[in-house]
C-alpha positions as CSV (number, residue, x, y, z in Angstrom):
1,M,-125.5,-29.3,-15.8
2,N,-123.2,-31.8,-17.5
3,L,-119.7,-32.9,-16.3
4,Q,-117.9,-30.6,-18.6
5,E,-119.9,-27.5,-17.4
6,I,-119.3,-28.5,-13.8
7,L,-115.5,-28.8,-14.4
8,K,-115.4,-25.5,-16.2
9,S,-117.2,-23.8,-13.3
10,L,-114.5,-25.1,-10.9
11,E,-111.6,-23.8,-13.0
12,K,-109.8,-20.7,-11.6
13,P,-110.4,-17.6,-13.8
14,V,-107.5,-16.8,-16.1
15,K,-105.4,-14.0,-14.7
16,H,-104.5,-11.5,-17.4
17,K,-100.9,-10.4,-17.4
18,I,-100.2,-6.7,-17.2
19,F,-96.9,-4.9,-17.1
20,V,-96.5,-2.2,-14.5
21,S,-94.0,0.6,-15.2
22,Y,-93.1,3.0,-12.4
23,H,-90.3,4.8,-10.7
24,H,-89.0,2.2,-8.2
25,K,-87.3,4.6,-5.8
26,L,-90.2,6.9,-5.3
27,D,-93.3,4.9,-6.1
28,Q,-92.7,1.5,-4.8
29,E,-95.4,1.8,-2.1
30,Y,-98.0,2.5,-4.8
31,Y,-96.9,-0.5,-6.8
32,D,-97.0,-2.7,-3.7
33,A,-100.6,-1.4,-2.9
34,F,-101.6,-1.9,-6.6
35,S,-100.2,-5.4,-6.7
36,T,-101.8,-6.4,-3.3
37,K,-105.2,-5.1,-4.3
38,F,-105.3,-6.7,-7.8
39,H,-103.3,-9.9,-7.2
40,D,-106.5,-12.0,-7.7
41,T,-107.4,-10.3,-11.0
42,Y,-104.0,-9.7,-12.7
43,E,-100.7,-11.2,-12.8
44,S,-98.6,-8.0,-12.4
45,I,-95.3,-8.1,-14.1
46,H,-92.8,-5.5,-13.3
47,D,-89.2,-4.8,-14.3
48,A,-87.5,-5.2,-10.9
49,S,-85.7,-1.9,-11.6
50,L,-84.1,-2.3,-15.0
51,D,-81.3,0.2,-14.4
52,S,-79.7,-2.2,-12.0
53,E,-80.9,-5.5,-13.7
54,I,-79.7,-4.8,-17.3
55,D,-76.2,-3.3,-17.0
56,S,-75.9,-1.8,-20.5
57,D,-75.7,1.7,-22.2
58,D,-76.9,0.1,-25.5
59,V,-80.4,1.5,-25.8
60,D,-81.4,-1.0,-28.5
61,Y,-80.2,-3.9,-26.5
62,V,-82.1,-2.7,-23.4
63,L,-85.2,-2.2,-25.5
64,R,-85.0,-5.7,-26.9
65,R,-84.6,-7.1,-23.4
66,I,-87.6,-5.1,-22.2
67,R,-89.8,-6.4,-25.1
68,E,-88.7,-10.0,-24.8
69,E,-88.5,-10.4,-21.0
70,Y,-91.2,-8.1,-19.7
71,I,-93.7,-6.9,-22.3
72,T,-94.1,-10.2,-24.3
73,G,-97.0,-12.2,-22.8
74,T,-98.7,-9.2,-21.4
75,S,-101.6,-7.3,-23.0
76,C,-101.5,-3.9,-21.3
77,T,-98.8,-1.7,-19.7
78,V,-99.9,0.3,-16.7
79,V,-97.8,3.4,-16.1
80,L,-98.0,4.6,-12.5
81,I,-97.2,8.3,-12.7
82,G,-95.6,9.9,-9.6
83,A,-93.4,12.8,-8.8
84,E,-90.5,12.0,-11.2
85,T,-91.9,9.4,-13.6
86,Y,-91.9,11.9,-16.5
87,Q,-88.1,12.2,-16.2
88,R,-87.2,8.5,-16.2
89,K,-85.5,7.1,-19.4
90,Y,-86.4,3.4,-18.5
91,I,-90.1,4.3,-18.2
92,D,-89.9,6.0,-21.7
93,W,-88.3,2.8,-23.0
94,E,-90.9,0.6,-21.4
95,I,-93.7,2.7,-23.0
96,K,-91.9,2.5,-26.4
97,A,-91.5,-1.3,-26.1
98,T,-95.3,-1.5,-25.3
99,L,-96.2,0.5,-28.3
100,D,-93.8,-1.4,-30.5
101,K,-95.7,-4.6,-29.6
102,E,-99.0,-2.7,-30.1
103,H,-100.2,-3.5,-26.5
104,A,-102.7,-1.4,-24.6
105,L,-101.5,1.6,-22.6
106,L,-103.0,2.9,-19.4
107,G,-101.6,5.9,-17.5
108,I,-102.6,6.2,-13.8
109,Y,-101.5,9.4,-12.1
110,L,-100.7,9.1,-8.4
111,P,-101.5,11.6,-5.7
112,S,-97.8,12.5,-5.8
113,A,-97.8,13.4,-9.5
114,P,-96.6,16.9,-10.2
115,R,-99.3,19.4,-11.3
116,T,-98.8,22.7,-13.1
117,E,-101.8,24.8,-13.8
118,N,-104.1,21.8,-13.3
119,R,-102.0,19.7,-15.7
120,I,-100.3,16.4,-14.7
121,S,-96.6,16.0,-15.8
122,V,-96.5,12.7,-17.7
123,P,-93.8,11.0,-19.8
124,G,-93.7,12.5,-23.3
125,R,-94.4,9.3,-25.2
126,L,-97.4,8.6,-22.9
127,H,-98.6,12.2,-23.5
128,D,-98.4,11.7,-27.3
129,N,-100.7,8.7,-27.0
130,I,-103.1,10.3,-24.6
131,Q,-103.4,13.2,-27.1
132,S,-103.9,10.8,-30.0
133,G,-106.6,8.9,-28.1
134,Y,-104.6,5.6,-27.9
135,A,-103.7,5.7,-24.2
136,V,-106.3,5.8,-21.4
137,F,-105.5,8.2,-18.6
138,T,-107.1,8.2,-15.1
139,S,-106.4,8.9,-11.5
140,W,-105.1,6.5,-8.8
141,E,-108.5,6.9,-6.9
142,N,-110.6,6.0,-10.0
143,A,-108.4,3.0,-11.1
144,T,-108.1,1.4,-7.7
145,E,-111.7,1.9,-6.6
146,S,-112.4,-1.8,-7.2
147,P,-111.2,-4.6,-9.4
148,E,-114.1,-3.9,-11.7
149,S,-113.0,-0.3,-12.1
150,L,-109.5,-1.2,-13.1
151,E,-110.9,-3.9,-15.5
152,K,-113.0,-1.2,-17.1
153,Y,-109.9,1.0,-17.8
154,V,-107.8,-2.0,-19.0
155,A,-110.7,-3.1,-21.3
156,E,-111.0,0.4,-22.7
157,A,-107.3,0.6,-23.3
158,K,-107.4,-2.8,-25.1
159,S,-110.2,-1.6,-27.3
160,K,-108.3,1.3,-28.9
161,Y,-107.4,1.2,-32.6
162,K,-103.7,0.5,-33.2
163,S,-103.7,3.2,-35.9
164,L,-103.8,5.8,-33.1
165,I,-100.4,4.7,-31.8
166,V,-97.8,7.5,-31.8
167,N,-94.3,6.2,-31.2
168,S,-92.1,8.5,-33.3
169,R,-90.6,10.5,-30.3
170,E,-86.8,10.1,-30.0
171,K,-85.8,7.7,-27.2
172,K,-84.9,9.4,-23.9
173,K,-81.1,9.1,-23.5
174,R,-80.9,10.1,-19.8
175,N,-83.0,10.8,-16.8
176,G,-84.2,14.3,-16.2
């Protein structure tokens, strides 16, 4: 082994940056568990609750801030889907900004996700992209089984053809 190979073997592996979108009030404990479990593998970027951080009713301004300050530099957005995630306007906007940048999209439904007739309630824009085949969708248990299992889902999401993106839904104007 030459010196260059030895130095390369001593380098820390590159942490990939992912953006995590979730409902802060109800799903913070899941984000904390996710972040703790995968802190060695991913640099987890989150929005620190945009509704209090970006004080504006201008949707285009907020979307630009999301794209520039949170989504740029990441390669995948992970949406943690809990009890009220499908109703949250900022989550819709974060998904829209992700799709505008043509980044990968992974939906992870939590044990608290609402179910109706064996169907999980997800944000509409995420649903459109699950249906088109662009977004990857899995359970909390499957995604958090190990760093390798999450990596598998992220890699699958990154491998999707950009032509499958569906981002034509009107922006959510309010929660609920």
